[in-house]
N, C-alpha and C positions, 0 to 999 in steps of 0.2 A: 194820806196819799191817794186813796181810792177817790176821794173827792177832788183831789187835785188833777187826777187822770181825766174823770168826766168832766171837769171845767175845760181841760185842754181840748178834749173831744168835742165839746159844745162850739167852743171858739172856733175850731178847724171848720166845723159844718156851717158855721155862720159867716166864716170867710168865702167858702166855697160858694154859698148863696149869693154873697154880694158880688163875686166875681161872675156868676152866671147871670145876674141881674145887669151888671155892666156890659156884658157881651151882647145881650138882648138888646139894650138902649143903643149900642153901637150899631148893630144889625138894622134896628129900626132907623136910625139917622142915615145909613146907607141907602135905606129903602125910600126914605122920604126924598133924598137927592135924585134917585132913580125915578120916583114917580112923579117928578115935575115934567117929564115928558109924557105928554098925552098920546102923542103920535108922531111918526116920522118917516120920511121917504129918504132912502139914500142909495147912492150909486157907489160903485167899486169895481175891485178886479178880485176874482175867485181863483184859487189855484187848489187842485184836489190831488192828493197823494196817498193812493190805495193800490196795492200791488196787483198787476195784471189788468187794470182797468184804464181804458182810454179816456181822459177827461182833460181836455185841453184847456189851457188858461183862458178864461173869459170874462167878459163884463157881466155885472148882476146889477140887479135893482132889488132893494129890500124894502117891504112894506111893515110898519108896526103900527097896531092902535090898542090902547088899554080896553079890557084888561089883559087878553091874552091872544089877540089876533096877529098872525105874523105870517109873511109870504115872502118867498125868495124865487126872483126869476132870473135865469141863466141864458145868455143870448144864443149859446151854442152848447152841444154837449149834454153831458147829465150832471145832476146835482147830487152827489153823494152825502145824503144827510139822513141820519136814522128817522124813522116815523115815531109817532107818539108823543108829540108835544115838545121835542127838542127843537129850540127855535134860535140857538146860537145868541142869546142876549139875556142880560142878567134879570130882565124882568120876569123872565119864566122860572127864574131861580128862586127869586123873593117876590112870589105872586100873592102870598098870604102873610098876615101878621101873627096866624096861628101855629108858633113854633116855639121849640126851646133852644138855646144857643149856650155853648160851653167855651171856654177858654181852652187852647191847646197849644200855647207857647206863641214863640216868635220865629220869624225867619226873613231872610232878604229874597226879594223876587226882582230879578234884573236890576239890582242895585238900590231897590226902595225897601226900607223896613216895613215889615207888615205884621200884623196879628192874626194867628191862626184861630179859626172859629169854627166849631163844629155845629152845625146847625141841623135839627131834626123837627121836620113837620110833625104836626100832632093830628092831622086830618088822615083818617083811614083811606080815604079815597085817593089821595095824593100818589101820583106815580114816582114821586121822588122818595127815596128812603133815607138818604143822609147827602148833605152837602158840606164840605170843608171849603172854607173861604179864607183867602188870604187878603186881609183887608189893610190897606193904606189908610192909616188913622188920621194922620193929618190932612188929607185931601179927600176922605170918605169914598174912596175908589177900591172896588174889588180888582186886584191884580191878577188873581189867579182863583179858579174855583175847579174842584173837582167833585162830580155828583153820581151817586150810585142810585139807579132806578130799578124799578119792578121789570120793566119791558125791554129796557135797551142797555142793561149792563153799566158799566161805569164809563164816563166820558169826562174830559178835562177841557176846561177853556182858559186861554191865557190872553189877557187884554193889554194892549198897549195904547196910551192915550196921548192926545196932543190937543188941537185947537178946540175939542169939543168935550174936553174933560170937564167942564162946568155943568154939564148935562149928563155926565156918568156915560157918554157915548164914545167908544174906542175908536181910534185910527187904523187900529189893525187888531184882529182877532185869530188866534190860532186854536182850532177845535180838533181834539184828538180823541179816538176811541178804538176800541178792539173789536175787529171786523168778525169775530166769532159770535159776538152777542148782536150783530147788526141785522136789522129788518129792512128790507127794501121798501120804499115808499111804493104805494099802490101805482101800478103801471109802468114802473121803470124797469127796463131791462139792461143788462151790462154789456158792454162791448169789451173784450179781451184784447190784448196786445198780440201781436204775431207770434212771441215765444209763449208756447201752451204752459200752464202751470202742471207741476207733476202730481200736485195733491189731487185727490178726488174732489175734496171741497176747497177751491180757490181762496175762500175767505177766511180759512179756518186759521186761528192764531195768528192773523196779520194785524199790523197796527195800520190805522187809517188816520190822515190828516187832512184837515181843511183849513186854508188860510184866506182869509178875506181882509184885503186892504181898501178901506174906504177914502173916496176923494171928496164927498160932500155929503151933509145932510140937510133936509128941510125938515125943521121940527115944529110941532104945534100949529100946522097951517089946516088940520082936517082932513080926513080921509074917510070916503064912504065905504059903508061895510062891504058893499058889493065887489070891492077890489080884491076882497079875500075869498070869494067864492071861485070855486074850480071851474 
């Protein structure tokens, strides 16, 4: 009986290792699809929903260049995005192949069946502690991702895809975060609504949300690095 139990334990361990390997391969396939985009320029509309902050809907232009250059320009108002490398795209989430991936079940996201995968970066220098991806295995698309960081707490990205799905570029992205962990980008000041907040700290325990709806991408046409300089 003892040998039988040991055998069962070994088989279970082997099965878990195979599942982990399968998840690593799945994440690498997703990364390979994402990595076909070397750079892009995108235009769209940005809506910011943060309590007590005036942030009108405005046009945005987004620039990306591998490996991790990202810039967002808003035509008016302020861009409420946490500093510290959060760039509202999956390129920043799967920037390295140095990670461990584990299966965490299945669920449906906006009507699409997804595999839940926990991804732990192995680099000590990484700001990302843990990412939970909801992967559309059929189309190799990340439908949703929840990321815990060292500097900016936990934030969530939900992606909706359309005509640029072959490049893993979303038509719409919804970025949600908790404002109590929020760090203002350098040089940004807040404009408050006429109704004054009752709390001493207006950002404490509030939920923030940024929605970007893209209307066009220009992909792999080359972008000079000078574009990303402040």
